[in-house]
C-alpha positions as CSV (number, residue, x, y, z in Angstrom):
1,M,21.9,-69.1,36.8
2,S,23.7,-72.1,38.0
3,A,24.6,-75.0,35.8
4,E,23.5,-77.5,38.5
5,Y,20.1,-79.3,37.8
6,T,17.1,-77.9,39.7
7,G,14.2,-79.5,37.8
8,E,13.5,-76.3,35.7
9,R,16.2,-76.9,32.7
10,F,17.1,-79.9,30.9
11,L,20.8,-80.8,31.4
12,P,22.2,-83.6,29.3
13,K,24.6,-84.9,31.8
14,D,22.0,-85.0,34.6
15,C,18.7,-86.0,32.8
16,K,18.3,-89.4,31.3
17,G,15.8,-91.9,30.3
18,E,12.2,-90.5,29.4
19,M,13.5,-86.8,29.9
20,E,16.4,-87.3,27.5
21,I,14.3,-89.0,24.9
22,E,11.5,-86.3,24.9
23,H,13.8,-83.3,24.6
24,Y,16.1,-84.8,22.0
25,Q,13.2,-86.0,20.1
26,R,11.8,-82.4,19.7
27,Y,15.1,-81.1,18.4
28,R,15.8,-84.0,15.9
29,F,12.1,-83.3,14.7
30,A,12.9,-79.5,14.2
31,A,16.2,-80.2,12.5
32,A,14.4,-81.8,9.5
33,F,13.1,-78.3,8.6
34,V,16.0,-76.3,9.1
35,K,18.5,-77.1,6.3
36,G,20.2,-74.0,4.9
37,K,18.0,-71.6,7.1
38,K,18.8,-68.8,9.6
39,V,17.4,-70.2,13.0
40,L,16.7,-68.6,16.4
41,D,16.4,-71.0,19.2
42,A,14.5,-68.9,21.8
43,A,15.1,-69.9,25.4
44,C,17.7,-72.3,24.3
45,G,18.8,-73.3,27.9
46,E,22.2,-75.3,28.0
47,G,22.6,-75.2,24.3
48,Y,22.4,-79.0,23.3
49,G,19.3,-78.4,21.0
50,S,20.8,-75.3,19.2
51,H,23.9,-77.5,18.5
52,I,21.6,-80.3,16.9
53,L,20.0,-77.6,14.8
54,S,23.4,-76.2,13.6
55,E,24.2,-79.5,12.1
56,K,21.6,-78.9,9.3
57,A,21.1,-75.0,9.5
58,E,23.1,-72.3,7.8
59,E,23.2,-70.4,11.1
60,V,21.8,-70.9,14.5
61,T,21.4,-68.3,17.4
62,G,20.6,-69.4,20.8
63,L,18.9,-66.7,23.1
64,D,18.7,-67.4,27.0
65,I,17.7,-65.0,29.7
66,S,20.7,-66.2,31.8
67,A,24.2,-64.6,31.1
68,E,26.0,-67.5,32.9
69,T,24.1,-70.1,30.8
70,V,25.1,-68.2,27.5
71,E,28.7,-68.0,28.4
72,N,28.9,-71.8,29.2
73,A,27.0,-72.5,26.1
74,N,29.3,-70.6,23.7
75,K,32.3,-72.2,25.6
76,K,30.8,-75.7,25.0
77,Y,29.1,-75.3,21.6
78,G,30.0,-72.2,19.9
79,K,31.4,-72.5,16.2
80,D,31.2,-70.7,13.1
81,N,27.5,-71.1,12.4
82,L,26.3,-71.4,16.3
83,S,26.4,-68.5,18.8
84,F,24.5,-67.7,22.1
85,R,23.5,-64.4,23.4
86,A,21.5,-63.2,26.4
87,G,18.1,-61.7,26.1
88,S,14.5,-61.9,27.1
89,V,11.7,-63.5,25.0
90,E,9.5,-60.5,26.0
91,S,11.6,-58.2,23.9
92,L,13.9,-60.3,21.4
93,P,17.1,-58.3,20.7
94,F,16.9,-58.8,17.1
95,E,16.0,-56.7,14.0
96,D,12.6,-57.3,12.0
97,D,12.8,-60.1,9.5
98,S,15.9,-61.6,10.9
99,F,15.2,-65.4,10.8
100,D,13.7,-68.0,8.6
101,V,12.8,-70.2,11.5
102,V,12.1,-69.4,15.3
103,I,12.3,-72.4,17.6
104,S,10.8,-72.3,21.1
105,Y,10.4,-75.7,23.2
106,E,8.9,-75.8,26.6
107,T,9.2,-72.0,27.3
108,I,5.7,-70.5,26.8
109,E,4.2,-72.1,29.8
110,H,7.0,-70.5,32.0
111,V,5.8,-67.0,31.8
112,T,2.4,-65.0,32.4
113,G,-0.1,-64.7,29.8
114,E,0.7,-61.1,29.3
115,V,4.4,-62.1,28.3
116,Q,3.3,-65.0,26.4
117,E,1.4,-62.5,24.0
118,S,4.4,-60.3,24.0
119,F,6.8,-63.2,23.1
120,L,4.4,-64.6,20.2
121,K,4.2,-61.0,18.7
122,E,8.0,-60.6,19.0
123,I,8.4,-63.9,17.2
124,R,6.2,-62.8,14.4
125,R,8.3,-59.6,14.2
126,V,11.6,-61.2,13.8
127,L,10.4,-63.9,11.4
128,K,10.8,-63.2,7.6
129,R,7.4,-63.0,5.8
130,D,7.7,-66.5,4.6
131,G,9.3,-67.8,7.8
132,F,7.9,-70.2,10.5
133,L,7.7,-70.9,14.1
134,I,8.0,-74.3,15.8
135,M,6.8,-74.3,19.5
136,S,5.9,-76.9,22.0
137,T,4.3,-76.8,25.3
138,P,2.9,-79.5,27.7
139,N,-0.8,-80.4,27.3
140,K,-2.3,-79.5,30.5
141,A,-4.8,-82.2,30.6
142,V,-2.5,-84.9,30.4
143,Y,0.7,-83.2,32.1
144,T,-1.1,-81.7,35.0
145,D,-4.7,-82.7,35.3
146,L,-4.5,-86.3,34.6
147,V,-1.7,-87.0,37.1
148,K,-3.1,-84.3,39.6
149,G,0.2,-82.8,40.0
150,E,1.8,-79.3,39.4
151,N,5.2,-78.0,37.9
152,A,6.3,-75.4,40.3
153,F,8.1,-73.6,37.4
154,H,5.0,-73.4,35.2
155,V,3.0,-70.2,35.1
156,K,0.3,-70.6,32.6
157,E,-0.2,-74.0,30.9
158,F,-2.4,-74.5,27.7
159,Y,-5.1,-77.2,26.9
160,V,-4.6,-78.4,23.2
161,D,-7.4,-76.2,21.9
162,E,-6.2,-73.1,23.8
163,F,-2.7,-73.5,22.5
164,D,-4.1,-73.6,18.9
165,E,-6.1,-70.6,19.5
166,F,-3.1,-68.8,21.1
167,L,-0.8,-69.5,18.1
168,G,-3.8,-68.6,15.8
169,S,-3.7,-65.1,16.9
170,C,-0.7,-64.5,15.0
171,F,-0.2,-67.2,12.5
172,K,-2.8,-68.4,9.8
173,Y,-1.7,-71.8,9.1
174,R,-0.7,-74.4,12.0
175,T,0.3,-78.0,11.6
176,V,0.1,-79.8,15.0
177,Y,2.4,-82.9,16.1
178,C,2.0,-84.5,19.4
179,Q,4.3,-86.4,21.7
180,Y,2.9,-89.6,23.4
181,P,4.7,-91.6,26.0
182,E,4.2,-95.4,25.7
183,V,5.1,-98.3,28.2
184,G,4.5,-101.9,26.9
185,Y,6.3,-105.2,25.8
186,F,7.8,-106.4,22.6
187,L,8.7,-110.0,21.8
188,A,11.9,-110.8,19.8
189,P,14.5,-113.5,19.3
190,A,17.2,-113.6,22.0
191,G,20.8,-112.7,21.4
192,E,20.0,-110.0,18.9
193,E,20.2,-106.2,19.1
194,N,16.3,-105.7,18.8
195,Q,14.9,-102.5,17.6
196,V,11.1,-101.9,17.3
197,S,9.7,-99.6,14.9
198,R,6.8,-100.5,12.5
199,G,4.0,-102.5,13.9
200,V,3.8,-100.9,17.3
201,Y,0.4,-101.9,18.4
202,N,-1.9,-99.5,20.3
203,K,-5.3,-100.7,21.5
204,E,-6.9,-97.4,21.1
205,G,-6.0,-94.5,18.5
206,K,-4.4,-91.7,20.0
207,Q,-5.9,-88.0,19.7
208,P,-4.1,-84.7,20.4
209,K,-6.1,-84.5,23.7
210,D,-4.3,-87.6,24.8
211,S,-0.7,-86.2,24.1
212,R,1.7,-85.3,26.8
213,Y,3.3,-82.5,24.6
214,V,2.0,-80.4,21.6
215,I,4.3,-79.4,18.8
216,T,2.9,-76.9,16.4
217,I,4.5,-75.5,13.3
218,C,3.1,-71.9,12.5
219,S,3.3,-69.8,9.4
220,D,1.5,-67.2,7.4
221,T,2.0,-68.9,4.1
222,E,0.9,-72.3,3.5
223,K,3.6,-75.0,3.4
224,D,4.0,-78.8,3.6
225,F,5.4,-79.6,7.0
226,A,4.8,-83.4,6.7
227,Q,7.3,-85.5,8.1
228,D,7.8,-89.3,8.7
229,T,8.3,-89.4,12.5
230,E,8.8,-93.1,12.7
231,E,12.6,-92.8,12.9
232,L,12.2,-90.4,15.9
233,T,10.4,-93.1,18.0
234,A,12.6,-94.1,21.0
235,F,12.0,-96.6,23.8
236,D,13.6,-96.5,27.3
237,D,13.0,-99.2,29.7
238,S,14.5,-97.4,32.8
239,M,11.3,-95.5,33.4
240,Y,9.3,-98.7,33.2
241,Y,11.7,-100.5,35.8
242,E,11.7,-97.4,38.0
243,L,8.0,-97.2,38.1
244,N,7.9,-100.9,39.0
245,R,10.6,-100.5,41.6
246,I,8.6,-97.5,43.2
247,A,5.4,-99.6,43.0
248,H,7.0,-102.5,44.7
249,E,8.5,-100.1,47.5
250,K,5.1,-98.6,47.9
251,E,3.5,-102.1,48.2
252,R,6.1,-103.1,50.9
253,Q,5.6,-100.0,52.8
254,I,1.7,-100.6,52.6
255,L,2.1,-104.3,53.8
256,S,4.5,-103.1,56.6
257,L,2.0,-100.5,57.7
258,K,-0.8,-103.2,57.5
259,A,1.1,-105.6,59.6
260,E,2.0,-102.8,62.1
261,A,-1.7,-101.8,62.2
262,E,-2.7,-105.5,62.8
263,A,-0.1,-105.8,65.5
264,Y,-1.3,-102.5,67.1
265,A,-5.1,-103.7,66.9
266,A,-4.1,-107.1,68.4
267,Q,-2.3,-105.3,71.2
268,L,-5.2,-103.2,71.8
269,E,-7.6,-106.0,72.0
270,E,-5.2,-107.7,74.5
271,N,-5.2,-104.5,76.6
272,I,-9.0,-104.3,76.6
273,R,-9.2,-108.0,77.8
274,A,-6.8,-107.1,80.4
275,Q,-8.6,-104.1,81.4
276,Q,-12.0,-106.0,81.3
277,E,-10.4,-108.7,83.6
278,Y,-9.1,-106.0,86.0
279,I,-12.7,-104.6,86.0
280,K,-14.0,-107.8,87.0
281,K,-11.5,-108.3,89.6
282,L,-12.3,-104.8,91.1
283,E,-15.9,-105.6,90.9
284,H,-15.3,-108.9,92.8
285,N,-13.4,-107.3,95.4
286,L,-16.0,-104.7,95.8
287,D,-18.9,-107.4,96.2
288,V,-16.5,-108.8,99.0
289,L,-16.2,-105.6,100.6
290,K,-19.9,-105.2,100.7
291,E,-20.5,-108.7,102.2
292,K,-18.0,-107.6,104.9
293,R,-19.6,-104.4,105.5
294,N,-23.1,-105.8,106.2
295,P,-22.1,-107.8,109.4
296,L,-20.4,-104.7,110.7
297,R,-23.6,-102.6,110.2
298,K,-25.6,-105.1,112.1
299,L,-23.2,-105.2,114.9
300,L,-23.1,-101.4,115.2
301,K,-26.9,-101.2,115.3
302,R,-27.1,-103.6,118.2
303,R,-24.9,-101.4,120.1
């Protein structure tokens, strides 16, 4: 698979703003749980996330279906505790009980329901008995339904409850975290490097159903997966300004089309008036011809 951006894979050099924040945020979140552990990053893509995990984990293996992607990742990120290999999530190329942690972000929605079930069973197989899975997926209610759009690369998406039911088929315990996008304003003194953390105001409380992405930590043994996620909060105003730019551009297009429509309507009215005047002229000429025709008829009758 080419290393050029196609919209399917996250590539750090090409993807900035909101997309960059959400991807790095997920891996920074997972990094807090992998210290000293043997980790599998299933469907690792370019390898940036596996690299983040390797800063805390004892050993990280990144798995991707593309041999070219794996080769590039090994060249870019490979080191003593980080390696990449090619393989399919449908049949993980590892022995039973090989990993303490399996991580799979934004992968499950890219395959069919049948492959999803096989993948989950394979994860359970390669995990140690007390190991755990961290998996994320878009919330279909927000990602797709709310915006009335579709991702051409997604095969089978989940609603929040469906995702929990799916994971519950193989794992007894599940701890759910959610990612929410926010756009707003903050007020701070000028001339300082401002950072917003505590006190971020939200008019209404957020529920899992409102999230754009769901991240679930699964295990068969009860564990405490609590994490203070405040430090993971990140803001990027490029999305806000880009949306405003698009909105203003659409507004200009609408106003331009409206002006064109009004000019066209005015021209139509002018054409109608001209046609009406022309019809009146024709009717007048017809009346004149009729008046001239009557004396001729009388003259012909006399003859």
